[in-house]
C-alpha atoms as one frame of an Amber mdcrd trajectory, in Angstrom:
protein
   0.164  -0.138   0.114   1.424   3.705  -0.524   2.435   5.430   1.960   0.192
   8.130   3.155   1.167  11.874   3.029   3.661  12.811   5.777   5.890  15.830
   4.471   4.198  18.338   6.917   1.869  17.607   9.691  -1.653  18.561   8.083
  -3.749  17.277  11.178 -13.639  20.411   5.843 -16.162  20.177   7.782 -19.804
  19.590   7.219 -21.530  23.337   6.728 -19.951  25.539   8.954 -22.781  27.026
  12.060 -22.099  30.149  13.310 -20.718  29.667  17.078 -23.889  31.387  19.165
 -21.295  33.800  20.847 -21.100  34.787  17.198 -23.978  36.010  17.053 -23.938
  38.200  19.448 -22.058  41.204  17.086 -23.201  44.646  19.044 -22.614  42.695
  22.424 -19.471  44.229  24.411 -17.377  42.572  27.371 -14.077  42.232  28.725
 -12.615  42.244  25.215 -14.767  44.718  23.598 -16.719  44.413  20.388 -16.847
  41.324  19.160 -16.072  40.985  15.758 -16.115  37.757  14.726 -19.355  37.704
  12.229 -17.963  41.306  11.066 -14.810  40.085  10.067 -15.687  36.155   9.126
 -17.846  37.931   6.395 -15.979  40.574   5.343 -15.790  40.689   1.090 -18.168
  37.998   0.577 -19.262  40.344  -1.845 -15.956  39.731  -3.892 -16.703  35.777
  -3.031 -14.044  33.971  -6.156 -15.528  31.123  -7.664 -14.247  27.429  -7.978
 -12.031  26.899 -10.005 -11.095  23.386 -10.391 -11.183  21.506 -13.953 -14.394
  19.899 -13.558 -17.870  20.991 -11.702 -18.264  19.145  -8.452 -20.781  16.505
  -8.890 -22.740  14.107  -7.376 -20.935  11.049  -8.511 -22.784   7.933  -6.582
 -25.428   6.736  -3.917 -21.670   6.765  -0.955 -20.593  10.507  -2.537 -19.946
  12.994  -0.137 -19.978  15.767  -2.323 -20.235  19.612  -1.197 -18.143  23.220
  -1.218 -17.161  25.525   1.543 -16.019  28.517   1.785 -12.651  29.547   3.107
  -9.493  31.551   2.488  -6.120  31.369   2.016  -3.303  33.957   1.439  -2.583
  33.362  -2.221  -6.333  35.322  -2.585  -5.654  38.192  -0.379  -7.747  36.185
   1.837 -10.400  36.957   0.253 -13.285  34.007   0.461 -12.848  31.450  -1.844
 -15.407  28.046  -2.702 -13.373  24.854  -2.540 -15.364  21.478  -3.221 -15.259
  17.969  -2.429 -15.842  14.597  -3.667 -15.518  12.761  -0.535 -15.159  12.466
   3.721 -12.048  11.781   2.939 -10.853  15.005   0.477 -13.612  17.345   3.135
 -10.653  16.172   6.222  -7.530  16.749   3.848  -8.689  19.879   3.036  -9.337
  21.818   6.103  -6.320  19.552   7.066  -4.402  21.880   4.735  -6.601  25.110
   5.356  -5.980  25.312   9.015  -2.525  24.843   8.827  -0.060  27.820   8.784
   2.570  26.780   6.195   0.267  26.647   3.139  -0.214  29.412   1.329  -2.772
  27.950  -1.546  -5.066  24.811  -2.252  -6.103  24.571  -5.429  -9.523  21.715
  -5.987  -8.851  19.799  -8.928  -5.704  21.062 -10.583  -5.370  19.612 -13.723
  -6.025  16.304 -15.668  -3.123  14.402 -16.305  -2.822  11.784 -19.641  -1.051
   8.718 -19.186   1.460   7.797 -20.793   0.818   4.341 -20.762  -3.060   3.601
 -20.606  -4.308   1.879 -16.956  -7.289  -0.868 -16.869  -8.705   0.869 -19.702
  -7.990   4.822 -17.979  -6.137   6.586 -20.095  -6.015  10.500 -17.662  -7.114
  11.444 -14.369  -7.764  14.255 -12.392  -6.163  15.199  -9.542  -7.790  16.249
  -6.342  -5.547  19.057  -4.892  -2.345  21.411  -5.673  -1.032  22.020  -1.989
   1.484  25.392  -2.263   3.657  25.924   0.791   4.848  29.625   2.159   7.703
  28.427   1.230   7.104  27.925  -2.416   7.221  24.081  -3.078   4.258  22.616
  -4.244   2.290  18.964  -3.924  -0.647  17.472  -5.924  -2.722  14.930  -3.991
  -3.859  12.132  -4.262  -6.373  11.263  -2.457  -7.910   7.314  -2.172  -8.819
   5.130   0.805  -6.931   2.109   2.232  -8.552  -0.082   0.089  -8.297   1.714
  -3.076  -4.814   1.980  -2.490  -4.204  -1.728  -2.007  -4.948  -2.315  -5.092
  -2.344  -2.540  -8.130  -4.046  -0.610 -10.005  -3.880   1.920  -7.989  -0.232
   1.598  -7.803  -0.234   2.011 -11.813  -2.427   4.995 -11.837   0.053   6.444
  -9.312   3.454   5.551 -11.360   1.839   7.260 -14.675   0.301  10.525 -12.885
   4.218  10.855 -11.270   5.390  10.984 -15.255   3.122  13.549 -16.019   3.870
  16.012 -13.897   5.510  19.247 -13.940   9.525  19.329 -12.734   9.411  20.292
  -9.165   6.512  19.205  -8.221   5.629  17.052  -5.414   3.204  13.972  -5.301
   1.708  11.995  -2.133  -1.237   9.775  -1.121  -3.420  10.279   1.175  -5.899
   7.789   2.862  -7.542   7.274   5.963  -3.813   6.594   8.159  -3.360  10.026
   7.465  -6.253  11.002  10.301  -7.144   9.708  13.403 -11.072  10.289  13.532
 -11.305  12.614  16.652  -8.638  14.338  14.888 -11.023  15.054  12.438 -13.756
  16.427  14.556 -10.799  18.559  16.519  -9.894  20.163  12.834 -13.342  20.831
  12.090 -13.915  22.862  14.903 -10.213  24.326  14.129 -11.678  25.315  11.325
 -14.508  27.499  12.284 -12.823  29.079  14.621  -9.726  30.002  12.083 -13.064
  30.906   9.222 -14.330  33.583  12.123 -11.386  35.960  13.196 -11.240  37.681
  16.396  -7.886  39.760  17.003  -9.329  40.907  20.666 -10.377  37.687  21.893
  -6.282  36.415  20.093  -4.580  39.191  22.154  -6.167  38.540  25.394  -5.018
  34.928  24.974  -1.211  36.365  24.018  -1.408  38.752  27.768  -2.499  35.524
  29.529   0.103  33.620  28.290   3.417  35.992  28.947   0.878  36.456  33.012
   2.215  32.039  33.252   5.278  32.027  31.617   6.518  30.065  34.098   3.622
  27.627  33.873   4.514  24.250  32.290   1.316  22.787  31.153  -2.536  24.082
  32.020  -6.020  23.588  30.825  -8.393  25.310  28.513 -10.542  25.981  31.323
  -7.641  27.844  32.990  -6.775  30.030  29.854 -10.576  30.764  29.290 -11.028
  32.058  33.275  -7.896  34.284  33.092  -8.357  35.510  30.326 -12.560  37.070
  31.022 -13.066  35.875  34.431 -15.075  32.781  35.993 -18.025  34.574  35.617
 -17.708  35.788  32.024 -20.889  35.449  29.648 -20.461  31.919  27.500 -20.019
  33.576  24.252 -17.095  35.638  26.052 -15.296  32.846  27.143 -16.450  30.620
  23.907 -14.002  33.703  22.045 -11.232  32.955  24.062 -11.742  29.350  23.651
 -11.442  29.725  19.872  -8.374  31.519  19.734  -6.969  28.794  22.162  -8.179
  26.859  19.237  -6.723  29.075  16.562  -3.083  29.042  18.659  -3.027  25.118
  18.390  -3.340  25.527  14.608  -0.599  28.080  14.021   1.995  26.328  16.168
   1.763  28.441  19.503  -0.376  26.031  22.238  -0.284  22.093  21.864  -2.110
  19.780  22.545  -2.760  15.649  21.335  -5.119  16.300  18.909  -6.764  12.152
  19.220  -8.540  13.558  21.862 -11.575  15.874  21.942 -10.221  19.562  23.042
 -12.699  20.555  25.310 -12.257  22.518  28.328 -10.511  20.236  30.467  -7.768
  19.544  28.192  -4.163  19.978  28.779  -2.064  21.658  26.799   1.451  23.934
  26.712   3.243  26.070  24.361   5.658  24.724  21.866   8.850  24.857  22.925
């Protein structure tokens, strides 16, 4: 079986649900006005269209097709439509979109013609092109473990590699890349990053400075230090999401194979 994609830690989501506290856009608490909704939806009138080789379509009774809206630095952080054709593709896209090393993610970026036909197939449309901030480009071939175990898939992967531009990487991704709990945690992180809240991020940074000598702490401790034990739940939620963004950005770390919640123990990245 082909090895799963491991070039860097990529740890989308069903239809996003706006966090309850984000709806309180006009309320003010310890951190001031909550700008999550305003920042999360700004420039939606400039929503960039899906730009894959083919449109996302319903291909079978088992395929989970869909679209999500996210932002990448390559688009100057304007919102763009991303399409996926399976739950594994969704997990792959979200993992790349929340990774701080990602510069761009292109869905169904190119159709690769084969030099030699494989079991009647003459070409393949790749799933993603991932571009890192270093400039490195990697084409991603997303298949489940069962498909990757077939000899036909190995031959297809060989033909794909022969048809790729010089200097581009190629990697396969399967379920082995995603612990089930990691998927759920990534979905929550994706929502937290989709609705930025600079005031909450700044407050979290202040809290971390105050406890610089503490090696490990719970998320609940950070939240209480940030807004107080009697703060409204929406204010606590803002700090909680700030913690999720800090985990995604490599500022804090925790065991992502366990549910991330208020009792979760976390520490700084050394």
